[in-house]
N, C-alpha and C positions, 0 to 999 in steps of 0.2 A: 482614507478608508478605501477598500477595494471597489465598492460600488461607484464612488466618485470617478475613478479612473475608467471603469468599464463603460460609463455612460457615453464615452467618445466613440463607442463601437456602433456602427450602423447595423441594421438587420442583415443577417447572413443566410445563405442557403445551405452551406455545408459546415460540418464540424469534424475536426480531426483530433482525436485524443491519443496521446502517446504516453504510455505508462512505463517508466523505467523501474524494474524490480529492484528492491532494496536500496533505493536512493535516499540518502540522508539529506536533511535540509541544509546542513553546512557544506554539502558537496555539490550543490547546484553549479554546473559549468557556466562560466561567465558568458561563453559564446551563445548560450541559450537565454540566460537572464536578460541580456542586453537587447533581446528581440521584443520584449513586451513587459507587461505588468506582472511582477512576481509577488507572492505572498506566502507567509508561513502557514502550513496546513497540518491539521491534526488527522493522522491516519486512523481509520476505524478499527484496525486490528494489526497485529504484528506478523500475521501469516497471510500469504497470498490467497489461500482458499477462503479466507474470511473477508479480506479487504477488497479483492477484485470484484466480487459481487456487489459490494457497496458502491463502488465507483459507477458500475453499469446501471444499477437500479435506483440509487439514492436512498437505499434502506440501510439501517444499521444492521450489524450481525445478528442482533436479537430478532430482527424482523424479516431478514431474508433466510435465516436459519442455517446457512451453510457453515458448519464448524469442523469439517473434515473433508478429505479427498473423497470424491464420489457423490457429494451432495449436488443438488441442482437448484438454481435460483427459481423463485416463484414464477408461475405463468402470468405475466402482466406486461403492459407496455413499458419498455425501458429503452436504454440507449441503442441496443441491437435488435429490438423488436418493435419497430414503429411501422405500421402499415402504410404510412404516407411517404416514407423515406427509404431509399435503398441503403443497405448497410454492408460494411466490409469488416471482416475480422481475419486478417491474414495469419499464416503460420502453419505449423505442422498439424495435420488432422489428428495425429495420435496424441497431441497435447491434451492432457486431462481437462484443461480449461474449456475446450470446445464443448465437451459434455456438460460441464458445470454451467456454462452460459447458454445452453440449449442451442448451440450452433451446429447444424448438421454437416457443414462442410467449411473448408477454408475459402474465404472470398477475398479477392484482391481489389484494390481501388481501381485498377485498370479496367475492370469490367462494369464499373458503375457510371451512371449518368446523374448529373445534378438534378435535384438536391440529394446529398448523400451524407451518411455518418460513417466514419472510419475509426476503428479502435485497434491500436497496435500495442501489444505487450512485449517489451524487450527484456530478454534474460541476460543481456550483455553485462549488467552490473550485479548479477546474481552469482554466488559462488558456484563453480570454482574460478570465477572471474576469467582471466585470460589463459588459464591452464586447462587443457582439454580433459585430463584425467583427474577424477576426484581424489583418488588415493594419492596420486603424486602431489596434488594441491595440499592435502592435509599434511603429508610428510614434510613439505617444504615450508609451510606457513605456521604450523602449530608451535606456539611459544614465541614466535617472531612477530611482534606487533608492527615493527617498522616495515618488514617485507609484506605483511598483510595489507597495510595501508598503501604501500606503493602499488601493489597489484590492483587494489580496489580503485585507486585514483586513475590508473591507466584504463581500467574497464569503464569508468564513468566518462572518460574522454571518448571512448569508442561509442558510448551511448550518444554523446553530443554529435559525433560525426554521422551516426546512423539517422538521428533525427534530422540533421541537415539534408540528408539524401531524400527523406520523405518530403520535406519542405520544398526541395527543388522539384520533385515530381509534381507537386500541386502547382508550382509556379509554371512548369512546362505545359500544364493543362490550361494555363491562363485563368486560374481560378483563385488567386490569392485574395482579391478584393471581396470575393463571395464566401471566404472560408475563415472560420475561427479555429485556431490551433490551441490546444490545451496540453501543456507538458507537465507531467507530475510523476510522483512515485507511489507505489502501493503501501510501502512501509519503509522504515529505515534499516540500519545495519549497525551491529556492534563490532568494533575494530580493536578490541582489547580493553575497553573501559571496564574497570573493576573485574578484569579477568574474563569478560564476556566476549564471545565471537559469534557471528551469525545473526539470527533473528528468531522470531516466533515467541520467545519469552526470555527473561522477564520483561517488565515494562520500565523503560528509562527514556529520557528525552531523545537520545540518539536513535531510538527505534520508533518513537511516536511522531516526531516532526519531520515532514517531507516538504519539498517545494512544490508550488504550482505556479505556472507561468501562462498567462493568457496572451496570445500573439495574434495580431492583425495589423495591417499597414496603418490603420487609424488610431491604434493604441500607443500610448507613450512607453518609453523605456523607464520604468519606475518601480520602486519597492513600496508596496502598500503597507500601511499599518494594520495592526490587529492580526487575527487569525481567520481562516476559513476551515472547512472540514471536507474531506473527500466526498462525503455524501451530498455536498452542495454543488458538485460539478454537474451532475445530470440535470437538475432543474434549471441551473444557470445557462447551460448551453442550449437547452430546449427553448428557454426564454429568448435567447439571442437569435433564434430562427423565427421568432414571432409567434411561437406556439406556447403551450404550458404543459408542465409535467402533471402526472396524476396527483390528486390531492393527498392521498394517504401514503406519503413517503416522509422520511426523516430530514431530508435535505431542504435547504431554503434557496430561493432565487436571489443571488447576490446583487442583482440590479435593484431589488426591493429592500433587502436588509442584510446585515452582517452578524453572524453569531458571536456571542461573548465567550463561549467555551465549547469544547467537543469531548466526546467519549472515545476511549480506546479499550478494546478487549484483548486478552491474551490467554493462551493455554499452554501448558507443558504436558506432553503425552509420552507414555511409554509404548513402544511398538506402534506408534501412530494411531492408537485406538483409545486407550483409557486415559482420560484427563485427570491427572493427580493435582496439578496446580492450576487454579482457575482464578483469574483476576480481572478487574475492571478499573478504569481510571478516568479522571476528568481533568482537562487541560485548558489553559488559556495561553495568551501570548507569553506570559512570564514564567510559567511552570505548571505543575500539576500535582495531583494526589493519586496514589495507587492503593486500592483495597483488595486484599486477597481473601477469597471466600473459603478456600480449602483449609482444613484444620491442620494443626501443627504436625500430626503424624504423616499426613500426605505431603506436606512441605518437606519434611525430612526425607521421605521416600523419593521425592523429586530430586533433591540434591544428591542423594546416593546414586540414583539412576543416571544422572547427568555426569557425575564424576567417574562412575564405574563402568560406563559404556566403553568396551575395548577399542572400537574402531572410530568412535565419534571425534569430530574435530574439536568440540568443546572439551572433552575429556583429555585428549592428547595435549591440547593447549595448556590445560591446568597442570598436567603431570610435568610439563617442561617449565611451568611457572608456578610452583606450589605456593609461593608467597601471595598469589592472588586468590587462593581458595577461600580465605575468610571473607573477603569483600564479595566474592561470587556467591557464597552461601547466604550472606545477609540479604541479598536481593530476593532470594526465594523464601527465606525463613520469616522475614518480617511480615506482619499482617497489614501494616499501614505504613506508607512512606510519603514524604513530601519532597518534591524536586523544585529547585529554583525559587522564585518569589511570585507565586500566583496571586492575582488580584482577588480571586474567589477565596473566601475565608474557609478554614477547615470545617467549621460547623455547616456552612452552606454546601461544601463539597460532599460531606457525609450524607446530607439530605438528598442531594442530586443523585449520588450513587445508589442510595436506597431506592429512589424512584426508578432509576434505570434498571436495577436488578429485579424490581417487581414486575417489569414488563414480561409477559409470557412469551418464551421463545417459540418461534415457528418451527415445526417439524418438517424438514425438507424431504422432497423426493430423492431417493438415492439409487445409484447403480453400482454394481460391482466393477472394480477397475479391471481393464483388459491387461493382458501381459505387456503389450506395447506401452500402455500408460504407466504401468509399474516400472518398466525400464526407464521411461522418461523421468519419472520422479527419483529413481535411484541415481541417475546421472546428475541430478540437482541436489542430492544429499538428503532427500526427504525420507527415503525408505532404506 
C-alpha cells in the first residue's frame, strides 16, 4: 500500500507538485516512475477547471464549486495559500488558472526561500500536443488514431524532460533532501478509444486514471497497490511537512489511511456554458461505474452537438471514421455503465453515487474572462 512506502520519507521543508495536463495512467514515462513511488490515481474530474482546484484544495468538485472557466476556488488555506510557507505558481499571468486559483501574479521558485511550496501546471501534453496551430493539428490528426498517439507520446516525453529540468533546478539549490516532489496528471486523455478524442467527457478509464509519483532520495522506486485520489495529494504533502491540512476537506492523509474508491465528475457543454450531459462515477483499482443524471433528450442533444460541430476535433474525427459513431454515441446515451472489474458492487456503487449527488454544490465566486484569457483558452481548444 502507498502508506507503507511513504513512511520511509523524513519530514520535509519544501513541496514541489508538477501536474501534467491530460496525462493518462498508462502513459507515465519510465524516466519519472523510476524516481519514486508510483500509484494509480482517480482524477476528480475530466476537465482542468474542475480537477485543478481539487488538487490545490483537497476538495471535490462538489465542494470547491468550480464547474466552468471563470470560477474561483473558495477562500481558505490550501496548497498555494498558506501563511507560513512561501508559494510559487510559475506561468503566463494571462493563464485563466491564475484567476481561478486566486494567484495575483506569476511567482517563480527562484524568488523563494525555504520552506516553500511550488506548483507547476504543464500544458506540454495537452492538445495540440507538439503542433503549434490548433487548426493544423485537427486537420492532421482527425481520423488518424496512430498519428494522434504518436504526437501524444512525443508530448509526454517532453513533459518528462521538462520535469527533469525542474528537478535539476532544486538539486542545484542543494535542497533535494528537504523537498518532496509529486508528479501527477489532472485527468487523462482519449486517443481514439470508441471514437473518442480529447477529454472533458464522457467518463471512461482512460480519462479517469492518472499516475501519481512521490519522489524523494529516501523513497524507493516502487509501484504501490491500490488507488489514491487527486484530492489526497494536498493533505498528504502538508503532513509530510509536519503540519496538518484543514479538517473540512475531502482528501485523506495517505500516511494515515488509503481510500478504497474515488469519485469522478464530468460535464458536456454546448458553447462552454450550458451543461447538457452531467455524470458522476465511482472507481476503485479494478474499474468503476458511471451514472448519468441528464435525461435521454439531453443526452441525444449532446451527441448531436458533438457530431455536428463543424470545426471540432471530435466531430471531424468521427466524420473520417463513421464506423466509430455507434460506439461514441453509446457512451453518451447510456444512463449507467460498468467498466473493468470493480471490487465495489453495483448496489454499493449506486448507494455511494446517490450520497455523492446529494451533497449540496458550492456556488463559487466568478469573474468574466478577459480577452487575453479567452485567446489562451482558444489556443487550447476550449472555446
